[in-house]
GUMAR-442420 format. One line per field, with one value per residue (C-alpha): x, y, z; residue number from 1. Coordinates in Angstrom, 1 decimal, always signed. Example, Ala and Ser with C-alpha at 12.3 -4.5 7.8 and 13.67 -1.06 7.14 Angstrom:
c1 = [+12.3	+13.7]
c2 = [-4.5	-1.1]
c3 = [+7.8	+7.1]
pos = [1	2]
END
This chain:
c1 = [+15.9	+18.1	+19.5	+21.8	+22.7	+20.1	+18.2	+14.5	+13.7	+15.4	+13.5	+10.2	+11.1	+12.2	+8.9	+7.0	+8.8	+8.0	+4.2	+4.1	+4.7	+5.7	+5.2	+6.6	+6.6	+7.7	+9.8	+12.8	+12.7	+14.8	+14.5	+12.4	+14.7	+16.5	+12.9	+12.8	+16.7	+16.4	+12.9	+14.9	+17.5	+14.9	+11.9	+13.4	+15.4	+12.3	+9.9	+8.8	+8.5	+10.1	+8.9	+10.5	+7.8	+8.0	+6.4	+4.5	+1.1	+2.4	+3.6	+0.5	-1.3	+0.9	+0.2	-3.2	-3.3	-1.2	-3.2	-6.6	-4.7	-4.2	-0.6	+0.1	+2.0	+3.7	+4.8	+7.0	+7.4	+7.6	+5.7	+6.0	+4.9	+2.3	+0.6	+0.8	-0.6	-3.8	-6.0	-4.7	-5.2	-9.0	-9.2	-8.1	-10.4	-13.2	-12.5	-11.2	-8.0	-5.7	-1.9	+0.8	+1.9	+5.1	+5.5	+9.3	+8.5	+10.6	+10.5	+7.8	+5.8	+6.6	+10.0	+10.8	+14.0	+14.8	+17.3	+15.2	+12.5	+9.2	+5.7	+3.7	+1.9	-0.4	-3.5	-2.8	-2.4	-5.9	-7.8	-6.0	-8.4	-11.5	-14.4	-13.0	-13.3	-11.4	-7.9	-5.3	-2.1	+0.6	+3.7	+6.9	+9.3	+12.4	+13.8	+12.1	+8.7	+9.8	+9.6	+6.6	+4.4	+4.9	+3.7	+0.6	+0.0	-0.2	-2.5	-4.8	-4.8	-5.9	-8.3	-10.2	-9.5	-8.0	-5.1	-2.7	+0.1	+3.4	+3.9	+7.6	+10.2	+13.8	+15.4	+13.9	+14.1	+18.2	+19.4	+20.9	+20.6	+21.1	+18.1	+17.5	+14.1	+13.7	+13.4	+10.1	+6.6	+5.9	+2.2	+0.6	+0.3	-3.1	-4.4	-7.5	-10.8	-12.3	-16.2	-18.7	-19.7	-22.9	-24.1	-23.6	-20.8	-20.9	-17.6	-18.9	-21.2	-19.7	-18.9	-21.7	-21.8	-19.1	-18.5	-15.8	-16.2	-14.9	-12.1	-11.5	-8.5	-9.4	-8.4	-10.0	-13.1	-15.6	-16.1	-14.7	-15.8	-13.8	-15.0	-13.9	-17.3	-20.2	-21.6	-23.7	-22.7	-22.9	-20.0	-22.2	-22.1	-25.3	-26.6	-29.3	-29.2	-29.9	-27.3	-24.6	-25.3	-25.3	-21.9	-20.1	-21.4	-20.3	-16.8	-16.3	-18.0	-15.5	-12.7	-14.2	-15.8	-12.5	-10.5	-9.6	-8.7	-5.7	-5.1	-1.1	+0.7	+3.2	+1.9	+3.7	+1.9	+3.0	+0.7	+1.4	+1.8	-0.4	+0.9	+0.7	+3.0	+1.4	+3.8	+4.6	+7.1	+10.9	+9.8	+8.9	+12.2	+13.1	+10.0	+11.0	+14.5	+12.7	+10.4	+13.2	+15.3	+12.0	+11.3	+15.0	+14.4	+11.2	+8.8	+7.2	+5.3	+3.0	+3.8	+1.7	+3.6	+0.8	+1.6	-2.0	-2.7	-5.7	-8.3	-7.9	-7.5	-9.9	-10.9	-7.1	-6.1	-9.1	-8.2	-4.4	-5.0	-7.8	-5.7	-3.9	-5.4	-2.7	-1.5	+1.3	+1.5	+4.9	+4.8	+7.2	+4.8	+2.6	+0.2	-1.6	-2.4	-2.6	-6.0	-7.5	-6.3	-7.9	-11.1	-11.3	-9.8	-12.0	-12.3	-8.2	-5.7	-4.4	-0.8	+0.8	+4.7	+5.0	+8.3	+9.1	+12.3	+14.4	+15.6	+14.6	+12.6	+15.1	+14.6	+15.6	+13.2	+10.3	+11.5	+11.5	+7.5	+6.6	+8.2	+6.4]
c2 = [-13.9	-13.7	-10.7	-11.2	-8.0	-4.8	-2.2	-1.9	+0.6	-1.6	-4.6	-2.5	-1.6	-5.1	-6.5	-3.6	-4.7	-8.4	-7.4	-5.9	-2.4	-0.7	+3.1	+5.1	+8.7	+10.8	+13.4	+13.3	+13.1	+11.7	+8.8	+7.5	+8.5	+5.3	+3.8	+6.4	+5.6	+2.0	+2.3	+4.2	+1.4	-1.4	+0.0	+1.8	-1.0	-3.3	-1.4	+0.9	+4.8	+7.0	+10.4	+12.6	+15.5	+19.0	+18.2	+15.6	+16.5	+16.3	+12.6	+11.9	+13.2	+11.1	+7.9	+8.4	+9.2	+6.0	+3.9	+5.1	+4.0	+0.7	+0.5	-0.6	+2.4	+3.5	+6.4	+7.2	+10.0	+10.7	+12.7	+16.0	+14.4	+12.8	+15.9	+16.9	+13.8	+14.0	+15.5	+13.0	+10.3	+11.5	+11.2	+8.0	+6.6	+8.5	+7.1	+3.8	+3.9	+1.6	+2.4	+1.6	+4.6	+4.2	+6.4	+5.9	+7.8	+10.2	+12.1	+15.1	+17.1	+19.1	+18.9	+17.2	+15.2	+14.0	+11.3	+10.0	+7.6	+7.4	+6.3	+9.5	+9.1	+6.2	+8.0	+10.1	+7.6	+6.3	+9.5	+11.8	+12.2	+13.9	+11.8	+9.4	+6.4	+3.3	+2.3	-0.4	+0.3	-2.4	-2.3	-3.9	-4.8	-5.8	-6.2	-9.2	-7.6	-4.8	-7.1	-9.4	-6.7	-4.6	-7.5	-8.0	-4.1	-4.2	-7.2	-5.6	-2.2	-4.2	-6.0	-3.7	-0.6	+1.4	+3.1	+1.1	+2.3	+0.5	+2.3	+1.8	+3.9	+5.3	+2.4	-0.2	+1.5	+2.3	-0.6	-3.3	-6.7	-10.3	-12.1	-15.0	-14.1	-17.5	-18.7	-16.5	-17.4	-15.1	-14.2	-14.9	-11.7	-10.4	-8.0	-5.9	-7.6	-6.5	-5.9	-8.3	-9.2	-10.1	-6.2	-2.9	-1.4	+1.1	+2.7	+2.0	-1.0	-3.9	-7.0	-9.9	-10.8	-8.0	-4.5	-4.0	-2.6	-4.0	-1.9	-0.6	+1.8	+5.3	+5.4	+2.4	+1.5	+2.3	+5.2	+5.5	+8.5	+9.3	+11.9	+12.2	+14.2	+12.0	+9.8	+6.9	+3.4	+5.1	+8.1	+10.9	+13.4	+12.9	+14.8	+12.5	+11.1	+7.5	+7.0	+8.8	+6.7	+3.3	+4.6	+5.3	+2.1	+0.0	+1.8	+1.3	-2.2	-3.5	-3.2	-3.4	-6.7	-8.3	-7.4	-10.4	-11.7	-9.6	-9.2	-9.9	-10.5	-12.6	-14.4	-15.7	-16.9	-17.9	-20.6	-19.1	-15.6	-13.1	-10.2	-9.6	-6.8	-5.6	-3.6	-3.2	-1.7	-1.5	-1.5	-5.5	-6.2	-4.7	-6.7	-10.2	-9.6	-8.4	-11.5	-13.9	-12.4	-12.6	-16.1	-17.1	-15.5	-17.6	-14.5	-15.7	-12.7	-13.2	-11.3	-9.9	-7.9	-6.5	-6.1	-4.8	-1.8	-0.6	-1.5	-2.8	-6.4	-6.4	-10.3	-10.8	-8.7	-10.2	-13.7	-13.1	-11.5	-13.9	-15.7	-12.6	-10.2	-7.1	-5.8	-3.4	-1.6	-0.1	+2.2	+5.0	+8.0	+9.4	+6.4	+6.8	+2.9	+2.3	+3.7	+1.3	-1.6	+0.2	+0.3	-3.3	-5.0	-3.3	-6.5	-6.1	-3.9	-1.9	+0.2	+2.1	+2.8	+5.5	+7.1	+9.4	+11.4	+10.2	+7.2	+3.8	+1.6	-0.7	-4.3	-3.0	-0.6	-2.9	-5.3	-2.3	-1.6	-5.3	-5.8	-2.5]
c3 = [-11.8	-8.8	-7.7	-4.8	-3.1	-3.6	-1.5	-0.9	-3.5	-6.4	-5.2	-5.8	-9.4	-10.4	-8.8	-10.8	-13.8	-13.3	-12.6	-15.9	-15.5	-18.5	-17.6	-14.7	-14.0	-11.1	-9.8	-7.5	-4.1	-0.8	-0.3	-3.4	-6.0	-6.6	-7.5	-10.2	-11.1	-11.2	-13.3	-16.1	-16.0	-16.5	-18.6	-21.7	-22.8	-22.3	-24.4	-21.6	-20.5	-18.0	-17.6	-15.1	-14.5	-13.8	-10.5	-8.5	-9.7	-13.2	-12.4	-10.8	-14.0	-16.7	-14.8	-14.8	-18.5	-19.2	-17.3	-19.0	-22.1	-20.8	-19.4	-15.6	-14.1	-10.9	-9.6	-6.3	-3.9	-0.1	+2.3	+0.5	-2.8	-1.3	-0.4	-3.9	-5.0	-3.2	-5.5	-8.3	-5.9	-5.3	-9.4	-9.6	-7.0	-8.5	-12.2	-10.8	-12.6	-11.3	-10.5	-7.9	-5.7	-3.7	-0.6	+0.9	+4.1	+6.1	+9.0	+9.0	+8.8	+5.9	+4.4	+7.8	+7.8	+4.6	+5.6	+8.6	+8.5	+9.9	+9.5	+10.1	+6.7	+8.0	+8.4	+5.3	+3.1	+3.8	+4.6	+2.4	-0.5	-1.0	-0.4	+2.1	-0.3	+0.4	-1.5	-0.4	+1.7	+1.8	+4.0	+3.5	+6.2	+4.3	+0.5	+0.0	+0.9	-1.2	-4.4	-3.5	-2.1	-5.1	-7.4	-5.2	-5.4	-9.0	-8.8	-6.3	-8.6	-11.7	-10.0	-7.9	-10.3	-7.8	-6.6	-4.3	-2.1	-1.2	+2.7	+2.6	+4.5	+4.2	+6.3	+4.1	+0.7	+1.2	+3.0	+0.9	+1.7	+0.4	-1.3	-3.5	-5.1	-6.3	-3.2	-2.8	-4.3	-6.7	-6.8	-10.5	-12.3	-13.0	-15.2	-15.5	-16.7	-19.9	-20.2	-20.3	-23.9	-23.0	-22.3	-24.2	-23.3	-20.4	-18.9	-15.2	-15.4	-13.1	-14.6	-14.1	-9.8	-9.3	-8.1	-10.5	-14.0	-17.1	-18.6	-22.1	-22.7	-24.2	-27.9	-28.9	-31.2	-28.1	-26.7	-23.0	-21.1	-18.0	-15.2	-11.7	-11.3	-9.8	-12.5	-13.3	-15.0	-18.6	-17.5	-17.8	-14.8	-12.5	-9.7	-9.0	-5.5	-6.2	-9.0	-6.6	-3.8	-6.2	-7.8	-4.1	-2.4	-4.9	-4.8	-1.2	-1.1	-4.0	-1.4	+1.9	+1.5	+0.2	+2.8	+4.1	+0.7	+0.5	+4.7	+4.2	+7.7	+9.4	+12.6	+15.5	+18.1	+21.7	+23.4	+26.8	+25.7	+27.7	+25.5	+22.2	+19.7	+16.9	+14.6	+10.7	+8.5	+9.4	+13.3	+12.7	+12.5	+15.9	+17.4	+16.3	+17.8	+21.0	+21.0	+20.5	+23.3	+25.4	+24.4	+25.4	+28.7	+29.6	+28.6	+25.3	+23.5	+20.4	+17.4	+14.5	+11.8	+9.4	+5.9	+4.9	+6.4	+4.7	+4.6	+8.5	+8.5	+11.5	+11.4	+11.2	+14.2	+16.2	+15.4	+16.5	+19.5	+20.9	+23.4	+24.9	+27.3	+26.5	+23.2	+22.3	+19.3	+18.4	+15.5	+14.3	+14.6	+17.6	+17.4	+14.5	+13.8	+17.6	+17.3	+14.8	+17.1	+20.0	+18.1	+17.2	+20.2	+22.9	+25.3	+25.6	+27.3	+24.1	+25.1	+22.2	+22.0	+19.6	+18.8	+16.0	+16.2	+13.7	+15.0	+14.4	+17.4	+19.0	+20.4	+23.7	+24.1	+22.9	+25.6	+28.2	+27.3	+27.0	+30.5	+31.9]
pos = [1	2	3	4	5	6	7	8	9	10	11	12	13	14	15	16	17	18	19	20	21	22	23	24	25	26	27	28	29	30	31	32	33	34	35	36	37	38	39	40	41	42	43	44	45	46	47	48	49	50	51	52	53	54	55	56	57	58	59	60	61	62	63	64	65	66	67	68	69	70	71	72	73	74	75	76	77	78	79	80	81	82	83	84	85	86	87	88	89	90	91	92	93	94	95	96	97	98	99	100	101	102	103	104	105	106	107	108	109	110	111	112	113	114	115	116	117	118	119	120	121	122	123	124	125	126	127	128	129	130	131	132	133	134	135	136	137	138	139	140	141	142	143	144	145	146	147	148	149	150	151	152	153	154	155	156	157	158	159	160	161	162	163	164	165	166	167	168	169	170	171	172	173	174	175	176	177	178	179	180	181	182	183	184	185	186	187	188	189	190	191	192	193	194	195	196	197	198	199	200	201	202	203	204	205	206	207	208	209	210	211	212	213	214	215	216	217	218	219	220	221	222	223	224	225	226	227	228	229	230	231	232	233	234	235	236	237	238	239	240	241	242	243	244	245	246	247	248	249	250	251	252	253	254	255	256	257	258	259	260	261	262	263	264	265	266	267	268	269	270	271	272	273	274	275	276	277	278	279	280	281	282	283	284	285	286	287	288	289	290	291	292	293	294	295	296	297	298	299	300	301	302	303	304	305	306	307	308	309	310	311	312	313	314	315	316	317	318	319	320	321	322	323	324	325	326	327	328	329	330	331	332	333	334	335	336	337	338	339	340	341	342	343	344	345	346	347	348	349	350	351	352	353	354	355	356	357	358	359	360	361	362	363	364	365	366	367	368	369	370	371	372]
END
């Protein structure tokens, strides 16, 4: 497959298709609508389904039902839609239903500015569900990332039976770039695991040696119970504290303990650097340009571009920042991810360069902050 010139939203759609997605439901919203439009062009001619829901809540419901029936599913929205997705995200977490959610962020709060980008949903994507259980959030920086990280998102959703969010933004989503996907290393496609044949089927029994249950679709020969209420491995509702604790601890552990396995990032270390820039999303592009300029001026600065935001890749961040004394976190919000970096790097000077006014952060502004 070779696509020469397309936008981030189109790359997301093609990544989804190549990961095995055959069901999409959504509700049009700027700047995510071209994900919907591209899926409409791809899926129906190839045996898939696309539904325009009556609202975002229904779109998530359609995706949950299709995933429970065994399909790989995706939806796409922006900030206001994410707010409406919240209850159904909680359902998908509690029932361990694989799905990919694309959040093409725009400037908020609320309706905000539909045509201005930002990264104001970073904390919401992690904590915007009842119960606070973890999910996985990946963050692309360009069109190529949109394709590759979408494939990773589906693999992670299938492997860990959880929702995975792709945290895009308006600039990445709607900017067209030339890219040769044949030059990229595509992830091998993964599917959700079937239950162990050595044990009687129970819908939430973890596979031997793992924390993830095997999957059977609803409507098959086995009775598959699904509930978002607290339940045991048999799928029946329970109020027994030990059973509840075992379920919640397992669901937390299955993602948190494996964080190092999917801590995607670009790390550019300068041996003599005393400062490191940590960033993500479209701001990474300005940071790269700033680092290149600073190096040419004889002021080398290291750079860490995070592509996994949640769970926080703590070990990766510690290793990358080991030899610097100062860290500058650049992000298009009021300092949401800088808090995580401060928590992890207590022995470093951590500064936050936060900007959320509808404009992109420029290389020049990053250089000004680094130079103090």
